[in-house]
N, CA, C and O atoms as CSV, one atom per row, in Angstrom:
chain,resi,resn,atom,element,x,y,z
A,1,MET,N,N,0.828,-1.199,0.000
A,1,MET,CA,C,0.000,0.000,0.000
A,1,MET,C,C,0.870,1.259,0.000
A,1,MET,O,O,0.576,2.224,-0.706
A,2,ALA,N,N,1.940,1.242,0.796
A,2,ALA,CA,C,2.817,2.412,0.869
A,2,ALA,C,C,3.565,2.612,-0.438
A,2,ALA,O,O,3.758,3.744,-0.882
A,3,SER,N,N,3.985,1.516,-1.053
A,3,SER,CA,C,4.721,1.655,-2.312
A,3,SER,C,C,3.825,2.188,-3.420
A,3,SER,O,O,4.288,2.926,-4.289
A,4,THR,N,N,2.562,1.825,-3.399
A,4,THR,CA,C,1.626,2.330,-4.410
A,4,THR,C,C,1.420,3.835,-4.253
A,4,THR,O,O,1.408,4.565,-5.244
A,5,SER,N,N,1.261,4.296,-3.035
A,5,SER,CA,C,1.041,5.727,-2.827
A,5,SER,C,C,2.293,6.539,-3.152
A,5,SER,O,O,2.190,7.632,-3.710
A,6,VAL,N,N,3.466,6.022,-2.814
A,6,VAL,CA,C,4.708,6.726,-3.149
A,6,VAL,C,C,4.923,6.728,-4.658
A,6,VAL,O,O,5.417,7.712,-5.209
A,7,THR,N,N,4.563,5.648,-5.328
A,7,THR,CA,C,4.689,5.590,-6.788
A,7,THR,C,C,3.770,6.603,-7.459
A,7,THR,O,O,4.173,7.286,-8.400
A,8,ILE,N,N,2.547,6.698,-6.977
A,8,ILE,CA,C,1.613,7.676,-7.545
A,8,ILE,C,C,2.115,9.092,-7.301
A,8,ILE,O,O,2.041,9.942,-8.189
A,9,LEU,N,N,2.630,9.349,-6.091
A,9,LEU,CA,C,3.190,10.664,-5.784
A,9,LEU,C,C,4.394,10.962,-6.663
A,9,LEU,O,O,4.565,12.094,-7.115
A,10,LEU,N,N,5.229,9.963,-6.910
A,10,LEU,CA,C,6.403,10.134,-7.771
A,10,LEU,C,C,5.999,10.454,-9.204
A,10,LEU,O,O,6.641,11.280,-9.853
A,11,ILE,N,N,4.956,9.820,-9.704
A,11,ILE,CA,C,4.465,10.100,-11.057
A,11,ILE,C,C,3.937,11.527,-11.152
A,11,ILE,O,O,4.194,12.224,-12.133
A,12,LEU,N,N,3.201,11.960,-10.135
A,12,LEU,CA,C,2.668,13.328,-10.142
A,12,LEU,C,C,3.786,14.365,-10.068
A,12,LEU,O,O,3.746,15.378,-10.766
A,13,ILE,N,N,4.775,14.112,-9.226
A,13,ILE,CA,C,5.909,15.032,-9.124
A,13,ILE,C,C,6.693,15.062,-10.428
A,13,ILE,O,O,7.140,16.126,-10.857
A,14,SER,N,N,6.863,13.912,-11.059
A,14,SER,CA,C,7.585,13.848,-12.337
A,14,SER,C,C,6.876,14.657,-13.412
A,14,SER,O,O,7.517,15.399,-14.157
A,15,ALA,N,N,5.554,14.519,-13.497
A,15,ALA,CA,C,4.795,15.277,-14.493
A,15,ALA,C,C,4.876,16.773,-14.211
A,15,ALA,O,O,5.002,17.572,-15.139
A,16,ALA,N,N,4.804,17.159,-12.942
A,16,ALA,CA,C,4.908,18.572,-12.591
A,16,ALA,C,C,6.298,19.113,-12.893
A,16,ALA,O,O,6.436,20.242,-13.364
A,17,LEU,N,N,7.327,18.318,-12.626
A,17,LEU,CA,C,8.702,18.747,-12.894
A,17,LEU,C,C,8.949,18.933,-14.384
A,17,LEU,O,O,9.585,19.903,-14.794
A,18,ILE,N,N,8.453,18.016,-15.187
A,18,ILE,CA,C,8.582,18.139,-16.641
A,18,ILE,C,C,7.871,19.395,-17.130
A,18,ILE,O,O,8.404,20.126,-17.965
A,19,THR,N,N,6.670,19.650,-16.614
A,19,THR,CA,C,5.906,20.821,-17.029
A,19,THR,C,C,6.622,22.113,-16.660
A,19,THR,O,O,6.700,23.031,-17.476
A,20,VAL,N,N,7.143,22.193,-15.444
A,20,VAL,CA,C,7.814,23.412,-14.989
A,20,VAL,C,C,9.092,23.658,-15.782
A,20,VAL,O,O,9.400,24.802,-16.116
A,21,VAL,N,N,9.833,22.608,-16.083
A,21,VAL,CA,C,11.066,22.766,-16.870
A,21,VAL,C,C,10.742,23.234,-18.285
A,21,VAL,O,O,11.447,24.080,-18.836
A,22,LEU,N,N,9.687,22.692,-18.871
A,22,LEU,CA,C,9.327,23.103,-20.230
A,22,LEU,C,C,8.765,24.514,-20.283
A,22,LEU,O,O,8.829,25.151,-21.334
A,23,LEU,N,N,8.222,25.019,-19.196
A,23,LEU,CA,C,7.699,26.387,-19.160
A,23,LEU,C,C,8.792,27.437,-19.048
A,23,LEU,O,O,8.547,28.608,-19.337
A,24,GLN,N,N,9.978,27.049,-18.640
A,24,GLN,CA,C,11.057,28.018,-18.475
A,24,GLN,C,C,11.560,28.492,-19.833
A,24,GLN,O,O,11.640,27.711,-20.780
A,25,PRO,N,N,11.899,29.781,-19.922
A,25,PRO,CA,C,12.401,30.303,-21.203
A,25,PRO,C,C,13.808,29.792,-21.485
A,25,PRO,O,O,14.568,29.486,-20.566
A,26,GLY,N,N,14.142,29.707,-22.769
A,26,GLY,CA,C,15.468,29.260,-23.160
A,26,GLY,C,C,16.512,30.309,-22.861
A,26,GLY,O,O,16.198,31.498,-22.815
A,27,ARG,N,N,17.737,29.897,-22.659
A,27,ARG,CA,C,18.806,30.825,-22.332
A,27,ARG,C,C,19.859,30.867,-23.445
A,27,ARG,O,O,21.001,31.257,-23.198
A,28,SER,N,N,19.500,30.483,-24.624
A,28,SER,CA,C,20.475,30.471,-25.707
A,28,SER,C,C,20.630,31.872,-26.282
A,28,SER,O,O,19.654,32.501,-26.691
A,29,ALA,N,N,21.851,32.343,-26.307
A,29,ALA,CA,C,22.140,33.668,-26.845
A,29,ALA,C,C,23.184,33.586,-27.949
A,29,ALA,O,O,23.756,34.605,-28.337
A,30,GLY,N,N,23.435,32.400,-28.453
A,30,GLY,CA,C,24.421,32.248,-29.502
A,30,GLY,C,C,25.834,32.173,-28.946
A,30,GLY,O,O,26.037,32.090,-27.735
A,31,LEU,N,N,26.800,32.203,-29.845
A,31,LEU,CA,C,28.196,32.072,-29.445
A,31,LEU,C,C,28.679,33.292,-28.674
A,31,LEU,O,O,29.412,33.148,-27.695
A,32,SER,N,N,28.287,34.477,-29.091
A,32,SER,CA,C,28.743,35.679,-28.397
A,32,SER,C,C,28.150,35.771,-26.995
A,32,SER,O,O,28.819,36.232,-26.071
A,33,GLY,N,N,26.923,35.343,-26.831
A,33,GLY,CA,C,26.313,35.364,-25.509
A,33,GLY,C,C,26.941,34.363,-24.565
A,33,GLY,O,O,26.997,34.585,-23.356
A,34,SER,N,N,27.417,33.250,-25.126
A,34,SER,CA,C,28.032,32.250,-24.260
A,34,SER,C,C,29.404,32.690,-23.790
A,34,SER,O,O,29.853,32.286,-22.717
A,35,ILE,N,N,30.075,33.513,-24.582
A,35,ILE,CA,C,31.409,33.976,-24.180
A,35,ILE,C,C,31.315,35.147,-23.208
A,35,ILE,O,O,31.951,35.133,-22.153
A,36,SER,N,N,30.528,36.153,-23.557
A,36,SER,CA,C,30.486,37.344,-22.707
A,36,SER,C,C,29.379,37.298,-21.669
A,36,SER,O,O,29.611,37.646,-20.511
A,37,GLY,N,N,28.185,36.878,-22.053
A,37,GLY,CA,C,27.052,36.916,-21.130
A,37,GLY,C,C,27.002,35.764,-20.167
A,37,GLY,O,O,26.332,35.852,-19.138
A,38,GLY,N,N,27.693,34.684,-20.469
A,38,GLY,CA,C,27.660,33.536,-19.582
A,38,GLY,C,C,28.309,33.807,-18.243
A,38,GLY,O,O,27.858,33.305,-17.213
A,39,ALA,N,N,29.367,34.601,-18.253
A,39,ALA,CA,C,30.040,34.920,-16.999
A,39,ALA,C,C,29.165,35.804,-16.120
A,39,ALA,O,O,29.166,35.661,-14.898
A,40,GLU,N,N,28.425,36.707,-16.730
A,40,GLU,CA,C,27.548,37.582,-15.952
A,40,GLU,C,C,26.424,36.789,-15.295
A,40,GLU,O,O,26.075,37.052,-14.144
A,41,GLN,N,N,25.858,35.831,-16.004
A,41,GLN,CA,C,24.812,35.012,-15.412
A,41,GLN,C,C,25.374,34.113,-14.321
A,41,GLN,O,O,24.701,33.843,-13.326
A,42,LEU,N,N,26.599,33.652,-14.503
A,42,LEU,CA,C,27.215,32.775,-13.521
A,42,LEU,C,C,27.498,33.526,-12.220
A,42,LEU,O,O,27.327,32.973,-11.134
A,43,MET,N,N,27.918,34.752,-12.326
A,43,MET,CA,C,28.248,35.540,-11.142
A,43,MET,C,C,27.016,36.165,-10.484
A,43,MET,O,O,27.129,36.738,-9.401
A,44,GLY,N,N,25.860,36.068,-11.107
A,44,GLY,CA,C,24.639,36.526,-10.472
A,44,GLY,C,C,24.293,37.977,-10.692
A,44,GLY,O,O,23.491,38.532,-9.940
A,45,LYS,N,N,24.873,38.618,-11.701
A,45,LYS,CA,C,24.535,40.017,-11.955
A,45,LYS,C,C,23.155,40.151,-12.574
A,45,LYS,O,O,22.478,41.158,-12.365
A,46,GLN,N,N,22.732,39.155,-13.328
A,46,GLN,CA,C,21.410,39.169,-13.933
A,46,GLN,C,C,20.548,38.171,-13.181
A,46,GLN,O,O,20.631,36.965,-13.415
A,47,LYS,N,N,19.729,38.673,-12.288
A,47,LYS,CA,C,18.874,37.787,-11.507
A,47,LYS,C,C,17.512,37.680,-12.161
A,47,LYS,O,O,16.999,38.636,-12.743
A,48,ALA,N,N,16.941,36.493,-12.050
A,48,ALA,CA,C,15.614,36.273,-12.610
A,48,ALA,C,C,14.572,36.969,-11.740
A,48,ALA,O,O,14.701,37.028,-10.517
A,49,ARG,N,N,13.551,37.489,-12.389
A,49,ARG,CA,C,12.496,38.197,-11.666
A,49,ARG,C,C,11.145,37.652,-12.085
A,49,ARG,O,O,10.986,37.124,-13.185
A,50,GLY,N,N,10.196,37.784,-11.213
A,50,GLY,CA,C,8.820,37.442,-11.538
A,50,GLY,C,C,8.606,35.971,-11.767
A,50,GLY,O,O,8.931,35.133,-10.926
A,51,VAL,N,N,8.048,35.668,-12.936
A,51,VAL,CA,C,7.681,34.293,-13.263
A,51,VAL,C,C,8.919,33.409,-13.389
A,51,VAL,O,O,8.892,32.245,-12.989
A,52,GLU,N,N,9.989,33.948,-13.936
A,52,GLU,CA,C,11.213,33.141,-14.089
A,52,GLU,C,C,11.770,32.713,-12.737
A,52,GLU,O,O,12.218,31.577,-12.583
A,53,ALA,N,N,11.745,33.609,-11.762
A,53,ALA,CA,C,12.235,33.268,-10.426
A,53,ALA,C,C,11.334,32.218,-9.778
A,53,ALA,O,O,11.819,31.295,-9.122
A,54,PHE,N,N,10.031,32.362,-9.965
A,54,PHE,CA,C,9.088,31.387,-9.412
A,54,PHE,C,C,9.307,30.016,-10.035
A,54,PHE,O,O,9.314,29.010,-9.327
A,55,LEU,N,N,9.487,29.964,-11.352
A,55,LEU,CA,C,9.704,28.692,-12.026
A,55,LEU,C,C,11.024,28.053,-11.590
A,55,LEU,O,O,11.104,26.833,-11.445
A,56,ALA,N,N,12.054,28.867,-11.384
A,56,ALA,CA,C,13.346,28.334,-10.946
A,56,ALA,C,C,13.241,27.746,-9.544
A,56,ALA,O,O,13.767,26.664,-9.284
A,57,LYS,N,N,12.571,28.445,-8.646
A,57,LYS,CA,C,12.412,27.939,-7.282
A,57,LYS,C,C,11.540,26.687,-7.259
A,57,LYS,O,O,11.812,25.744,-6.517
A,58,THR,N,N,10.488,26.688,-8.080
A,58,THR,CA,C,9.604,25.524,-8.151
A,58,THR,C,C,10.353,24.314,-8.689
A,58,THR,O,O,10.125,23.192,-8.236
A,59,THR,N,N,11.238,24.529,-9.646
A,59,THR,CA,C,12.035,23.435,-10.197
A,59,THR,C,C,12.913,22.809,-9.121
A,59,THR,O,O,13.017,21.586,-9.033
A,60,VAL,N,N,13.537,23.637,-8.314
A,60,VAL,CA,C,14.405,23.119,-7.251
A,60,VAL,C,C,13.591,22.321,-6.233
A,60,VAL,O,O,14.006,21.240,-5.816
A,61,VAL,N,N,12.440,22.849,-5.834
A,61,VAL,CA,C,11.604,22.162,-4.848
A,61,VAL,C,C,11.112,20.826,-5.397
A,61,VAL,O,O,11.153,19.813,-4.700
A,62,LEU,N,N,10.650,20.823,-6.637
A,62,LEU,CA,C,10.160,19.574,-7.230
A,62,LEU,C,C,11.282,18.563,-7.427
A,62,LEU,O,O,11.064,17.361,-7.273
A,63,ALA,N,N,12.477,19.036,-7.765
A,63,ALA,CA,C,13.608,18.117,-7.931
A,63,ALA,C,C,13.983,17.463,-6.603
A,63,ALA,O,O,14.274,16.268,-6.557
A,64,VAL,N,N,13.977,18.240,-5.534
A,64,VAL,CA,C,14.280,17.682,-4.214
A,64,VAL,C,C,13.211,16.667,-3.821
A,64,VAL,O,O,13.531,15.591,-3.316
A,65,MET,N,N,11.952,17.004,-4.050
A,65,MET,CA,C,10.864,16.076,-3.746
A,65,MET,C,C,10.980,14.799,-4.579
A,65,MET,O,O,10.705,13.704,-4.087
A,66,PHE,N,N,11.386,14.942,-5.836
A,66,PHE,CA,C,11.563,13.785,-6.713
A,66,PHE,C,C,12.618,12.838,-6.151
A,66,PHE,O,O,12.398,11.629,-6.082
A,67,PHE,N,N,13.766,13.387,-5.747
A,67,PHE,CA,C,14.834,12.541,-5.217
A,67,PHE,C,C,14.441,11.899,-3.895
A,67,PHE,O,O,14.771,10.738,-3.651
A,68,ILE,N,N,13.744,12.632,-3.045
A,68,ILE,CA,C,13.308,12.060,-1.778
A,68,ILE,C,C,12.337,10.911,-2.007
A,68,ILE,O,O,12.454,9.860,-1.377
A,69,CYS,N,N,11.374,11.110,-2.912
A,69,CYS,CA,C,10.410,10.048,-3.200
A,69,CYS,C,C,11.074,8.845,-3.854
A,69,CYS,O,O,10.691,7.705,-3.589
A,70,THR,N,N,12.062,9.089,-4.701
A,70,THR,CA,C,12.767,7.986,-5.351
A,70,THR,C,C,13.544,7.157,-4.330
A,70,THR,O,O,13.511,5.927,-4.367
A,71,ILE,N,N,14.236,7.828,-3.428
A,71,ILE,CA,C,14.988,7.109,-2.392
A,71,ILE,C,C,14.029,6.373,-1.457
A,71,ILE,O,O,14.292,5.239,-1.058
A,72,LEU,N,N,12.922,7.019,-1.110
A,72,LEU,CA,C,11.930,6.387,-0.250
A,72,LEU,C,C,11.333,5.144,-0.906
A,72,LEU,O,O,11.149,4.121,-0.246
A,73,LEU,N,N,11.032,5.228,-2.191
A,73,LEU,CA,C,10.473,4.088,-2.907
A,73,LEU,C,C,11.488,2.943,-2.990
A,73,LEU,O,O,11.122,1.777,-2.848
A,74,ALA,N,N,12.747,3.274,-3.216
A,74,ALA,CA,C,13.779,2.229,-3.264
A,74,ALA,C,C,13.929,1.568,-1.896
A,74,ALA,O,O,14.152,0.361,-1.811
A,75,TYR,N,N,13.809,2.344,-0.838
A,75,TYR,CA,C,13.901,1.776,0.517
A,75,TYR,C,C,12.691,0.882,0.828
A,75,TYR,O,O,12.841,-0.169,1.451
A,76,ILE,N,N,11.503,1.296,0.397
A,76,ILE,CA,C,10.298,0.515,0.652
A,76,ILE,C,C,10.335,-0.808,-0.122
A,76,ILE,O,O,9.953,-1.847,0.418
A,77,LEU,N,N,10.785,-0.782,-1.366
A,77,LEU,CA,C,10.784,-1.971,-2.208
A,77,LEU,C,C,11.926,-2.925,-1.906
A,77,LEU,O,O,11.946,-4.047,-2.413
A,78,GLN,N,N,12.861,-2.503,-1.102
A,78,GLN,CA,C,14.018,-3.345,-0.817
A,78,GLN,C,C,13.680,-4.469,0.096
A,78,GLN,O,O,14.550,-5.272,0.434
């Protein structure tokens, strides 16, 4: 019973994680953007605002939940 509920929760989290990742805007700026603009994004000068920040935080939360559920399911099935 516990493995079934964790599996269903894992499927729901996986679908939500896929959706949130696909909703995020692309960061491709070509070759010049990767040379000059990549360092600025890495150092945090350009911070995401609004919806982008929400999607980034949601991605992190869902990823952590995904790993926790995966480890929990592996422990239950062992």
